N, C-alpha and C positions, 0 to 999 in steps of 0.2 A: 801646598794647604794653605800654610804658617801664610802667604806670601800670599796670595789672595784675600785670605783672609785681615792679615795683620796691615795694608794698606785699605781694604773697603773700610775699615775700621775705624783709619785715622782717616776717610774720607777722603784719599789720596783719589786725583784723580785717573780714570778710566786707563787712559793708555801711561801711563807713569804704571800701574800694577801690572800692563800687559809686554811694559818694556826689562821690569822682574823676572816676570814670568819663561822670552819670548828663550828665555839660554839653554831653559830645562826642559827644551820638545824638540823632542829627536823626527828627527826625517821620515816621512813615513809614517807615521805613530802613535798616535791617538792618543798618546798623555805627554801633555797633565789633561786634554779636556774628560776624558773620563773619572778625574777625578773629583776638578770643576763642578761638572755634571749632576755626581753623587752628593755634593756640598749643595749646588741647586735643586736638587730633591728634596734635602733636611732642608735646606731654607723656608718649604714649600713645605710640609710637617710643622718649623716653624710658624707660620702664619694660621695656624689652624683650617689653614682652607677646607673644605668638606664640597660633597654636591651638594650641600645646602647652604654653603656660606661658601663661593666657589671665587677666585681670582678673577677680574675679566681679562678676555685675553688678548679683546679690541682694546687698541689703545696701550694696552702695555707695556710700550719700547717707548712712546712718545711721554708717560708717565716716568719709568720708572728711567728710562734710559735717555738725559736729551743730552748728556756726551755720547754716546752709542756712535758709531762709524758706518755706519751701512746706507751706501751708497748709490747702488746695481741694483737692479732685479734680482743678480746671483746672491750677495750682500744680503739683501731684504731678507733672501730665500734661505738662505742659511744662518743669519739671527732668528727667524722662527724656527725653524729645525731645533736650532738646539733649547731654546723654550718650550717645541712641544716637549721635546725627550726626555727635559726634568721634568716634565709634568709624566709624563711615561711612567719613566723611575719611577717618582712615588707613588703611583696608584699602583705598579711594581708588572710591569711591562717592560720587557724590551725592545727600546725603543731602535735597532737595526745599525748601526752607530756607522760598521762596515760598510752594512747595504746605501747606505744616504752617501760618506765619503768618498768613496769612488769614482761618481760622479764629478764633483766637486773640483773638480782639475787647480784646485790647492790646498794647501798643506797648512788650514785652517780654523781643521775643530775644536784647538785648544781658544781660540782667539772666540770664539760664539759662545764655547761654554762660559769662558770667563764670564760675556753679558749676560749671559744666562743668569750666573748664582749673582753679578751686582742687582739686578734687576728683581729678581727674585727674595732678596735680602733685604732692598729695599721695601721691598713690598709685607714682607713680612714684619717688617719694624712700621710700616706703618699702618698695617693692619692692630697690631700689639700695641701700639703707644710709646712704646720702644725708640730709644734710638740705634741709628740702624750697629751702630757701637757695640749695642746688648746683643743681640740679634751676632753679631761675625763671633760673642764669648760663648752664646748658648752652642753654637752650629762648633767653638772647636771645642766646650770641654765635652761632645757626642763624642767631639774624637781623638781624645784626650791628647787634645797639641792646645800646646800656652802662648799666648798668642805676648805680644812684645810689651813691655813696661808703659813704656808711651802710651799706649790704648788704656782711653775710659775706659770703666767695668760699664 
């Protein structure tokens, strides 16, 4: 959690944050994907998105993830699943992670969950008019996590 929020708050490249998270992922496990999806759901809450004022899903990756890596049809599916899963968690719906990822033939939910966190944190910053670092600080404060000293307030 701290690695992702610190990196995002410092505006590190998505690939840099992913490289720091990769060693934490045990093979054949959904960790830290679940944690990242929970943070992404929290970012949706910070954005004050609602039925009356939704975050537009269409074009979300192009707008908030220009540094995203989805290239193949399967990768686009995984990226969209993670974005939808975070929204489902925010709405109180279990997204059925294990039912989905058992078909992926890769062990990368954590990466697509990181992308979802980045997209929703950037969307929250955009919607609130605050820097991404402020969104990350709110997410960290809500979870009792302390961000690094080099992260702007």
